[in-house]
C-alpha positions as CSV (number, residue, x, y, z in Angstrom):
1,X,0.0,-0.2,-0.3
2,X,1.5,3.2,-0.8
3,X,2.5,5.5,2.0
4,X,2.2,9.4,2.0
5,X,5.9,10.7,2.7
6,X,5.5,13.8,5.0
7,X,7.9,16.7,5.9
8,X,8.3,15.8,9.5
9,X,10.3,17.9,12.0
10,X,10.8,18.3,15.6
11,X,9.8,21.3,17.6
12,X,11.9,22.3,20.6
13,X,8.8,21.1,22.7
14,X,9.3,17.6,21.4
15,X,6.2,17.5,19.3
16,X,6.4,15.9,15.8
17,X,4.5,18.2,13.2
18,X,4.0,17.8,9.4
19,X,5.6,21.2,7.6
20,X,3.4,21.8,4.3
21,X,6.4,22.4,1.5
22,X,5.3,25.3,-1.1
23,X,5.8,25.5,-4.7
24,X,6.5,29.4,-4.2
25,X,6.0,32.2,-1.8
26,X,4.4,36.0,-2.9
27,X,6.4,38.8,-0.8
28,X,4.2,42.2,-1.0
29,X,5.9,45.3,0.2
30,X,3.4,47.2,1.9
31,X,5.0,49.2,5.1
32,X,8.3,49.7,4.4
33,X,10.0,53.0,3.8
34,X,8.6,53.8,0.7
35,X,5.6,51.2,-0.2
36,X,2.3,52.5,0.5
37,X,3.4,55.2,2.3
38,X,0.5,57.3,0.7
39,X,1.6,60.5,2.9
40,X,4.7,60.6,1.4
41,X,3.1,60.6,-2.3
42,X,3.6,57.1,-2.6
43,X,0.6,55.1,-4.4
44,X,-1.1,52.6,-2.0
45,X,-0.9,49.3,-1.9
46,X,-3.9,46.6,-3.1
47,X,-3.4,44.6,-0.1
48,X,-6.8,43.6,0.3
49,X,-6.7,42.2,-3.3
50,X,-3.9,40.7,-2.4
51,X,-5.1,38.6,-0.3
52,X,-8.9,38.3,-1.7
53,X,-6.9,36.9,-4.6
54,X,-5.0,34.0,-2.8
55,X,-8.2,32.8,-0.8
56,X,-10.1,32.7,-4.3
57,X,-7.4,30.9,-5.9
58,X,-6.8,28.2,-3.5
59,X,-3.4,28.8,-3.1
60,X,-2.8,28.5,0.5
61,X,-0.1,25.4,1.1
62,X,0.9,26.0,-2.5
63,X,2.4,29.6,-2.8
64,X,2.5,31.4,0.4
65,X,1.4,34.9,0.7
66,X,3.6,37.3,3.1
67,X,2.2,41.0,3.4
68,X,4.8,43.2,5.3
69,X,7.7,45.6,5.6
70,X,10.7,46.5,3.4
71,X,12.0,44.5,1.0
72,X,14.9,46.1,0.4
73,X,14.7,47.9,-3.5
74,X,14.1,51.4,-1.7
75,X,14.7,53.5,-4.8
76,X,11.5,51.3,-6.1
77,X,8.1,51.5,-4.4
78,X,5.1,49.2,-3.8
79,X,7.5,45.9,-4.9
80,X,6.9,42.5,-4.3
81,X,9.0,39.3,-4.7
82,X,7.4,35.9,-6.1
83,X,9.7,33.0,-5.4
84,X,8.5,29.9,-7.7
85,X,10.7,26.7,-7.9
86,X,13.9,28.5,-6.5
87,X,13.9,31.2,-8.5
88,X,13.0,34.9,-8.2
89,X,11.0,37.4,-9.9
90,X,11.0,40.9,-9.1
91,X,8.4,43.6,-9.8
92,X,8.0,47.2,-8.9
93,X,5.0,49.5,-8.9
94,X,2.3,46.8,-8.2
95,X,0.1,49.8,-7.4
96,X,-3.2,48.7,-9.6
97,X,-6.0,45.9,-9.3
98,X,-5.1,45.0,-12.8
99,X,-1.5,44.2,-12.1
100,X,-2.4,42.2,-9.2
101,X,-4.7,40.1,-11.0
102,X,-2.3,39.7,-13.9
103,X,0.5,38.5,-11.0
104,X,-2.1,36.2,-10.0
105,X,-2.5,35.1,-13.6
106,X,1.0,34.6,-13.6
107,X,1.2,32.3,-10.7
108,X,-1.7,30.1,-12.1
109,X,0.1,29.8,-15.3
110,X,3.2,28.1,-13.7
111,X,1.2,26.1,-11.6
112,X,-0.7,24.6,-15.0
113,X,2.8,24.3,-16.8
114,X,4.7,23.1,-13.8
115,X,7.6,25.4,-14.1
116,X,9.1,28.2,-14.3
117,X,8.2,31.2,-16.8
118,X,8.9,34.5,-17.6
119,X,6.8,37.5,-17.0
120,X,4.0,37.9,-19.3
121,X,3.5,41.2,-21.4
122,X,1.4,42.8,-19.1
123,X,4.0,42.2,-16.0
124,X,7.3,42.6,-18.3
125,X,7.7,46.6,-18.0
126,X,7.7,46.0,-14.0
127,X,10.3,43.3,-13.9
128,X,13.3,43.4,-12.5
129,X,15.9,42.0,-10.4
130,X,17.5,42.7,-7.0
131,X,19.5,39.3,-6.8
132,X,23.0,39.5,-7.8
133,X,23.1,35.5,-8.8
134,X,20.2,36.9,-11.6
135,X,20.6,38.5,-14.8
136,X,18.8,41.5,-15.6
137,X,15.7,40.9,-17.7
138,X,17.0,43.1,-20.8
139,X,20.6,40.9,-20.2
140,X,22.7,44.1,-19.7
141,X,25.8,43.4,-17.3
142,X,25.8,44.7,-13.9
143,X,28.8,45.8,-11.8
144,X,27.9,43.9,-8.1
145,X,31.0,45.0,-6.2
146,X,30.4,46.6,-2.9
147,X,33.4,46.7,-1.3
148,X,33.8,46.1,2.3
149,X,35.7,49.4,3.6
150,X,34.1,49.5,6.9
151,X,36.6,48.6,9.6
152,X,36.8,46.9,12.9
153,X,38.2,50.4,13.8
154,X,35.1,52.2,12.7
155,X,32.7,49.6,14.9
156,X,34.9,49.5,18.0
157,X,32.9,50.2,20.9
158,X,29.5,50.2,19.2
159,X,29.1,46.3,19.6
160,X,28.8,46.4,15.5
161,X,30.0,43.6,13.7
162,X,33.5,43.6,11.9
163,X,34.9,41.6,8.8
164,X,37.4,40.0,11.5
165,X,34.6,39.4,13.8
166,X,32.2,37.3,11.3
167,X,33.3,33.7,10.3
168,X,32.1,34.0,7.2
169,X,32.9,38.1,6.7
170,X,30.4,40.8,7.4
171,X,29.3,43.4,4.5
172,X,30.6,46.8,4.8
173,X,26.8,47.9,4.3
174,X,25.9,45.5,7.3
175,X,28.4,47.5,9.7
176,X,27.7,51.0,8.5
177,X,23.9,50.1,8.9
178,X,24.7,49.2,12.6
179,X,26.7,52.3,13.0
180,X,23.9,54.1,12.0
181,X,21.7,52.7,14.4
182,X,24.5,53.4,17.1
183,X,24.0,57.3,16.4
184,X,21.7,58.2,19.4
185,X,21.0,61.6,21.0
186,X,20.2,64.9,19.2
187,X,22.8,63.4,15.7
188,X,19.8,60.2,15.5
189,X,18.9,59.8,12.1
190,X,14.9,60.4,12.1
191,X,12.9,57.5,12.0
192,X,8.8,56.8,12.0
193,X,8.5,53.1,13.4
194,X,11.9,52.4,13.0
195,X,12.2,53.1,9.2
196,X,14.2,55.9,8.2
197,X,12.3,59.0,7.5
198,X,13.3,61.6,4.1
199,X,10.7,64.4,3.7
200,X,12.1,65.1,0.6
201,X,13.9,63.2,-2.4
202,X,17.2,65.2,-1.9
203,X,17.3,63.9,1.9
204,X,17.5,60.7,1.4
205,X,20.2,61.1,-1.8
206,X,22.2,63.0,0.8
207,X,22.1,59.9,3.6
208,X,22.6,58.0,0.6
209,X,25.7,59.3,-0.8
210,X,27.7,59.7,2.6
211,X,26.7,55.8,3.3
212,X,28.3,54.8,0.1
213,X,31.2,57.1,0.4
214,X,31.8,55.9,3.9
215,X,31.7,52.0,2.5
216,X,34.1,53.1,-0.4
217,X,36.5,54.4,2.3
218,X,36.4,58.1,1.5
219,X,36.2,58.4,5.1
220,X,35.7,56.5,8.4
221,X,32.1,56.4,9.4
222,X,33.2,57.6,13.0
223,X,34.6,60.5,11.6
224,X,31.3,61.7,10.0
225,X,29.8,60.8,13.2
226,X,31.8,63.1,15.2
227,X,31.4,66.1,13.0
228,X,27.8,65.8,12.8
229,X,27.5,65.9,16.4
230,X,29.5,69.0,16.5
231,X,27.6,70.6,13.6
232,X,24.2,69.3,15.7
233,X,24.9,71.1,18.9
234,X,26.4,74.5,16.8
235,X,22.7,74.6,15.3
236,X,21.0,74.2,18.3
237,X,23.1,76.7,20.0
238,X,22.2,79.0,17.3
239,X,18.4,78.6,18.0
240,X,15.9,79.2,15.1
241,X,14.5,76.3,12.8
242,X,16.4,73.0,12.8
243,X,16.5,70.7,9.8
244,X,18.4,67.7,10.3
245,X,19.4,66.9,6.9
246,X,20.3,70.6,6.3
247,X,22.7,69.7,9.0
248,X,23.5,66.4,7.6
249,X,24.2,67.6,4.1
250,X,26.8,71.1,5.6
251,X,28.5,67.9,7.6
252,X,29.1,65.9,4.6
253,X,29.9,68.9,2.5
254,X,32.9,70.1,5.1
255,X,34.0,66.8,5.3
256,X,34.8,66.3,1.4
257,X,36.2,69.7,1.2
258,X,38.7,68.7,4.1
259,X,39.6,65.6,2.4
260,X,40.2,67.1,-0.3
261,X,37.5,65.2,-2.6
262,X,35.4,68.4,-3.5
263,X,36.5,71.8,-3.9
264,X,34.5,74.6,-1.9
265,X,34.0,76.3,-5.2
266,X,32.4,72.7,-6.6
267,X,30.3,72.8,-3.7
268,X,28.8,76.3,-4.0
269,X,28.5,75.6,-7.6
270,X,26.4,72.2,-7.5
271,X,24.5,73.8,-4.4
272,X,23.6,76.8,-6.5
273,X,22.5,74.6,-9.2
274,X,19.9,72.3,-7.5
275,X,18.7,75.1,-5.9
276,X,17.5,77.0,-8.9
277,X,16.3,73.8,-10.6
278,X,19.3,73.2,-12.6
279,X,19.7,69.5,-12.2
280,X,17.6,67.4,-9.5
281,X,20.4,65.6,-7.8
282,X,22.6,67.0,-5.1
283,X,25.9,66.0,-6.2
């Protein structure tokens, strides 16, 4: 007689349980730093439709649905990650009901075909890759090199990992993220529900450039942090309006000039062009 094989797992309480194995999983970013934040100008995420269609198509225990927080590609919004048979497909701007339905039609199509299929035409414009092991949909090469230049000296005294401390190595990004989290007091980075908050696009760009240049070894993060503390304290003594990221940007500019990476004239020219709309980047 045929005996059904089960995926049995022993829990810490010694109970033996059968764990369903999925063909896939759909992750929906609905409450990250950008996704669904209508108060910050982003489109809403149709979470109710994602759940209704998942139930209606009886995908429970076949393709699991997770609606939650940030998935990582924060330069885009309303991102979903579809894992199917071990392969990842990323989609951005999943704002409209028609796109949600097209995504579930795509899932149904792969289940019927019993294998991974390329995204259909309705989804192709929104398909991208955020995984270094996957090629871009258009086949163009990508330089994924991210140097590990946040050092043990930067992390010392902050309880943060370093490359030397981790058996498999810690990424520079992980160290910098830890150091950013360690910024407390007046110099603490603004957050809302634990997520970084940027009131305007230029603030996110200024933040990202400071982190990126620190990762690339232009300056130690602790050096930037200490200078930021000094500048915040000076602004508080002056009184008046306090704009955190204006101080962040001024600190960043001072440090770049002190390191000889940019000249004072270049900083002034770029600031003038940005203020009067000649370009939409901070640098």
